[in-house]
C-alpha positions as CSV (number, residue, x, y, z in Angstrom):
1,D,-12.2,-13.3,0.7
2,A,-13.1,-11.2,-2.2
3,V,-15.2,-8.1,-2.0
4,E,-18.2,-8.5,-4.3
5,G,-17.7,-6.5,-7.5
6,L,-14.1,-5.7,-6.7
7,T,-11.7,-6.0,-9.6
8,A,-8.0,-5.3,-9.9
9,C,-5.4,-3.8,-12.2
10,L,-2.2,-5.8,-12.4
11,D,0.9,-3.8,-13.2
12,V,3.6,-6.3,-14.1
13,G,6.4,-3.8,-13.5
14,H,5.2,-2.9,-10.0
15,V,5.2,-6.6,-9.1
16,Y,9.0,-6.5,-9.6
17,A,9.4,-3.0,-8.1
18,A,7.7,-4.2,-4.9
19,H,9.5,-7.6,-5.1
20,D,7.5,-9.0,-2.2
21,H,5.7,-11.9,-4.0
22,P,6.3,-13.8,-7.3
23,L,4.1,-12.8,-10.3
24,Q,2.3,-16.1,-10.2
25,E,1.2,-15.4,-6.6
26,Y,-0.4,-12.2,-7.7
27,L,-2.1,-14.0,-10.6
28,D,-3.4,-16.7,-8.3
29,R,-4.8,-14.2,-5.8
30,I,-6.4,-11.9,-8.4
31,G,-7.7,-14.7,-10.6
32,D,-10.8,-13.8,-12.6
33,R,-11.1,-10.5,-10.8
34,L,-8.4,-9.2,-13.2
35,A,-9.9,-6.3,-15.1
36,H,-6.9,-4.4,-16.4
37,L,-3.2,-4.9,-17.2
38,H,-0.2,-2.7,-17.3
39,L,2.6,-4.4,-19.3
40,Q,6.3,-3.5,-19.4
41,D,9.6,-5.1,-19.0
42,L,12.3,-4.0,-16.5
43,Y,16.0,-4.5,-15.8
44,L,16.4,-6.6,-12.7
45,V,19.1,-6.6,-10.0
46,P,21.4,-9.4,-11.1
47,G,20.6,-12.7,-9.4
48,S,17.2,-11.5,-8.2
49,R,13.6,-10.8,-9.3
50,R,13.7,-7.2,-8.0
51,A,13.6,-4.2,-10.4
52,K,16.9,-2.4,-10.7
53,E,15.1,0.7,-12.0
54,D,11.8,1.8,-13.3
55,S,12.9,1.2,-16.9
56,H,9.5,0.7,-18.7
57,R,10.7,-1.3,-21.7
58,T,8.8,-3.3,-24.3
59,P,7.8,-6.8,-23.0
60,G,10.6,-9.2,-23.8
61,Q,13.3,-6.5,-24.1
62,C,14.7,-6.7,-20.5
63,D,15.0,-9.2,-17.6
64,I,11.5,-10.4,-16.6
65,P,11.9,-14.1,-17.1
66,L,10.2,-15.8,-20.0
67,S,8.6,-18.2,-17.7
68,D,6.8,-15.4,-15.9
69,W,5.4,-14.1,-19.3
70,Q,4.3,-17.6,-20.1
71,E,2.5,-17.9,-16.7
72,L,0.8,-14.6,-17.4
73,L,-0.4,-15.7,-20.8
74,S,-1.5,-19.0,-19.5
75,T,-3.5,-17.4,-16.7
76,L,-5.1,-14.9,-19.1
77,N,-6.2,-17.9,-21.2
78,R,-7.5,-19.9,-18.2
79,I,-9.6,-17.0,-16.8
80,D,-10.7,-16.0,-20.4
81,Y,-9.4,-12.5,-19.8
82,Q,-11.3,-9.9,-21.9
83,G,-10.0,-6.7,-20.4
84,F,-7.7,-4.1,-21.6
85,A,-3.9,-4.0,-21.5
86,V,-1.8,-0.8,-21.5
87,I,1.7,-1.2,-22.7
88,E,3.7,1.3,-20.5
89,V,7.0,1.7,-22.2
90,R,9.5,4.3,-23.4
91,P,11.3,5.7,-25.4
92,F,9.9,4.1,-28.6
93,T,7.1,5.3,-30.9
94,M,3.7,3.8,-30.6
95,L,4.2,1.8,-33.8
96,E,7.5,0.4,-32.6
97,I,6.0,-0.5,-29.2
98,A,3.0,-2.2,-30.9
99,A,5.2,-4.2,-33.3
100,Q,7.7,-5.3,-30.6
101,T,5.0,-6.3,-28.1
102,S,3.0,-8.2,-30.7
103,D,6.1,-10.1,-31.8
104,F,7.1,-10.9,-28.3
105,L,3.7,-12.1,-27.1
106,D,3.3,-14.2,-30.2
107,S,6.6,-15.9,-29.5
108,V,5.6,-16.5,-25.8
109,R,2.3,-17.8,-26.9
110,Y,4.1,-20.2,-29.3
111,E,6.5,-21.3,-26.6
112,T,3.7,-21.9,-24.1
113,L,1.9,-24.2,-26.6
114,I,5.0,-26.4,-27.2
């Protein structure tokens, strides 16, 4: 059961670092209590959904499956997410990060609508 007023921050990279539950399970459990996002892509151990390292790359640049990004955007639409998202990446400049992330999320949004 939810604690009244309790909200959550979902760190996509930590979902894969912990590798204890699929991203969709986190999304289902948090639901409309989602208040903040940390977005980054990671390199995964081949053949798994477990982070190989704490790589912090621009979404769409590494190994988090496209289907997981689609599930994330679909859930954000379903719950009418209005919170903030922090893009936690390195080693790019802020403008490079913004352009790469925007292009990737636009492509995921397009794929989700098809």
